[in-house]
C-alpha positions as CSV (number, residue, x, y, z in Angstrom):
1,M,31.4,-14.5,7.2
2,T,30.6,-10.6,5.9
3,N,31.1,-9.1,2.4
4,M,32.5,-6.0,3.7
5,C,35.3,-6.9,6.4
6,G,36.7,-10.1,7.4
7,P,38.8,-12.4,5.0
8,G,40.1,-11.4,1.8
9,Q,39.4,-13.4,-1.6
10,T,42.4,-15.9,-0.9
11,K,41.9,-16.7,2.5
12,R,37.7,-17.0,1.2
13,K,38.5,-18.9,-1.8
14,M,40.8,-21.6,0.6
15,L,37.7,-22.1,3.1
16,W,35.3,-23.3,0.0
17,A,38.0,-25.5,-1.2
18,A,37.9,-27.1,2.0
19,V,33.7,-26.6,2.0
20,Q,34.2,-28.3,-1.5
21,S,36.4,-31.6,-0.3
22,I,33.6,-32.1,2.3
23,I,31.0,-32.2,0.0
24,L,32.6,-33.5,-2.8
25,Y,34.0,-37.0,0.0
26,A,32.5,-40.1,-1.4
27,A,30.7,-37.8,-4.4
28,P,30.6,-41.1,-6.6
29,L,28.3,-42.7,-4.4
30,W,25.8,-40.1,-3.8
31,T,25.5,-38.7,-7.2
32,Q,22.3,-40.3,-8.2
33,V,20.5,-38.1,-5.9
34,L,21.3,-35.1,-8.0
35,N,18.9,-36.2,-10.5
36,V,15.9,-34.9,-8.1
37,A,15.8,-31.4,-8.5
38,S,15.3,-30.5,-4.8
39,Y,18.8,-31.9,-4.6
40,R,20.4,-30.4,-6.8
41,E,19.2,-26.8,-6.1
42,Q,20.4,-27.6,-2.3
43,L,24.2,-27.9,-3.9
44,V,23.6,-25.2,-5.8
45,R,22.3,-22.7,-2.8
46,V,25.6,-23.6,-1.2
47,Q,27.7,-22.9,-3.7
48,R,25.8,-19.7,-4.1
49,Q,26.4,-18.8,-1.2
50,M,30.0,-19.1,-1.0
51,A,30.5,-17.9,-4.5
52,I,28.7,-14.3,-2.9
53,R,31.2,-14.2,-0.2
54,I,34.2,-15.2,-2.0
55,C,33.1,-12.2,-4.5
56,R,32.1,-10.1,-2.2
57,S,29.3,-9.1,-4.5
58,Y,25.6,-8.6,-3.7
59,R,23.1,-11.5,-3.6
60,T,21.0,-10.0,-6.8
61,V,23.7,-11.2,-8.7
62,S,22.7,-14.6,-10.9
63,N,24.0,-18.0,-10.1
64,E,25.6,-18.1,-13.2
65,A,27.5,-14.9,-13.0
66,V,29.0,-15.4,-9.6
67,V,30.4,-18.6,-9.8
68,V,32.2,-17.5,-12.4
69,V,33.1,-14.6,-11.2
70,A,34.6,-16.6,-8.4
71,G,36.2,-19.2,-10.4
72,T,34.4,-22.3,-8.6
73,I,33.3,-25.0,-10.8
74,P,29.6,-25.6,-10.1
75,L,29.5,-28.3,-8.1
76,Y,27.1,-31.1,-10.0
77,L,29.7,-30.5,-12.7
78,L,32.6,-31.4,-10.2
79,V,30.5,-34.3,-8.9
80,A,29.7,-35.7,-12.4
81,E,33.2,-35.2,-12.8
82,R,35.0,-37.3,-9.7
83,L,32.6,-40.2,-11.1
84,R,33.8,-40.6,-14.3
85,I,37.1,-40.4,-12.7
86,D,36.4,-43.6,-10.3
87,N,35.3,-45.4,-12.9
88,S,38.2,-45.2,-15.1
89,D,41.6,-45.7,-14.9
90,R,42.5,-43.2,-12.4
91,T,45.3,-41.5,-14.1
92,A,46.9,-38.0,-14.3
93,E,46.2,-38.1,-17.8
94,T,42.4,-38.9,-17.7
95,K,42.1,-36.4,-14.6
96,K,43.2,-33.7,-16.9
97,N,41.0,-35.3,-19.5
98,E,37.9,-34.9,-17.3
99,R,38.6,-31.9,-16.0
100,T,38.9,-30.4,-19.1
101,R,35.9,-32.1,-20.3
102,T,34.4,-30.3,-17.4
103,L,35.1,-27.5,-18.0
104,N,33.7,-27.3,-21.6
105,R,30.1,-28.1,-20.6
106,W,30.6,-25.2,-17.8
107,Q,31.5,-23.1,-20.9
108,C,28.5,-24.5,-22.5
109,E,26.3,-23.7,-20.4
110,W,27.4,-20.3,-19.4
111,N,27.2,-19.7,-23.2
112,T,23.8,-20.6,-23.1
113,A,22.8,-19.3,-19.8
114,N,20.0,-16.7,-19.4
115,K,20.6,-14.6,-16.8
116,G,24.2,-12.7,-17.4
117,R,23.6,-12.7,-21.0
118,W,24.3,-9.1,-21.1
119,E,27.9,-9.6,-20.4
120,L,28.6,-11.6,-24.1
121,W,26.6,-9.2,-25.8
122,R,28.6,-6.2,-24.5
123,R,31.7,-8.5,-25.3
124,N,30.1,-8.9,-29.0
125,M,29.8,-5.2,-29.6
126,V,33.6,-4.7,-29.5
127,G,33.3,-5.8,-32.8
128,V,30.7,-3.1,-33.8
129,T,33.1,-0.4,-32.0
130,E,36.1,-1.8,-32.1
131,T,36.3,-0.7,-28.6
132,E,35.7,-2.5,-25.1
133,I,32.9,-0.7,-23.8
134,T,33.1,-0.3,-19.7
135,G,31.0,2.5,-17.5
136,E,34.5,4.7,-17.5
137,N,34.0,4.9,-21.8
138,V,30.5,4.3,-22.7
139,M,30.0,8.3,-23.0
140,D,33.6,8.5,-25.2
141,V,32.4,5.7,-27.4
142,M,28.3,6.8,-28.3
143,I,29.6,10.5,-29.1
144,R,32.4,9.0,-31.3
145,S,30.2,7.9,-34.1
146,K,26.2,7.3,-35.0
147,D,26.8,3.7,-35.8
148,D,28.5,3.7,-32.2
149,W,25.6,5.3,-30.6
150,N,23.1,3.3,-31.9
151,A,24.9,0.3,-31.2
152,V,25.4,1.1,-27.2
153,V,21.3,2.2,-27.6
154,S,20.8,-1.1,-29.0
155,F,22.9,-3.4,-26.2
156,M,21.3,-0.8,-23.6
157,T,17.6,-1.4,-25.1
158,R,18.3,-5.2,-25.3
159,V,19.7,-5.4,-21.8
160,I,16.9,-3.9,-20.1
161,T,14.1,-5.6,-22.1
162,K,15.9,-8.9,-20.8
163,K,16.2,-7.7,-17.2
164,E,13.0,-7.0,-17.4
165,Q,11.7,-9.8,-19.1
166,D,13.4,-12.0,-16.3
167,E,11.9,-10.0,-13.4
168,R,8.3,-11.0,-14.6
169,R,9.3,-14.3,-14.6
170,E,10.4,-14.3,-10.9
């Protein structure tokens, strides 16, 4: 599936749902293999590739960011959810509670992720600039006041420094 042409996002998500169903089939039986890092990474790679295709994004995007944008819950979290449901009474209420638990865990992972953190930093700048910073309005915000200028410069410096540190580690 190419990034530029082909099926739209809805069809791509439907294809992912089929692949996800196949992967998660009998997941409670093989969940223990996810304790092995190489197997877990294989699962992450499959999901990452599909999330990139769903979003039509570049391959340089972080895994954490691309699964959020694609709206695909990480597979290892879904496997754990299936195991918890399988070990319970399997009622609709239990399934709903387990999905909430999974989403909360995913949110915690996103909040503590090392890559893509500048998005959270950008959203937090709203408290300083009283405006959400976008590519279209960044210059208008910067020239509005000295405090806004300093906030945007500080944010950009922080992002560039973080990206350089991440690149040096890789």
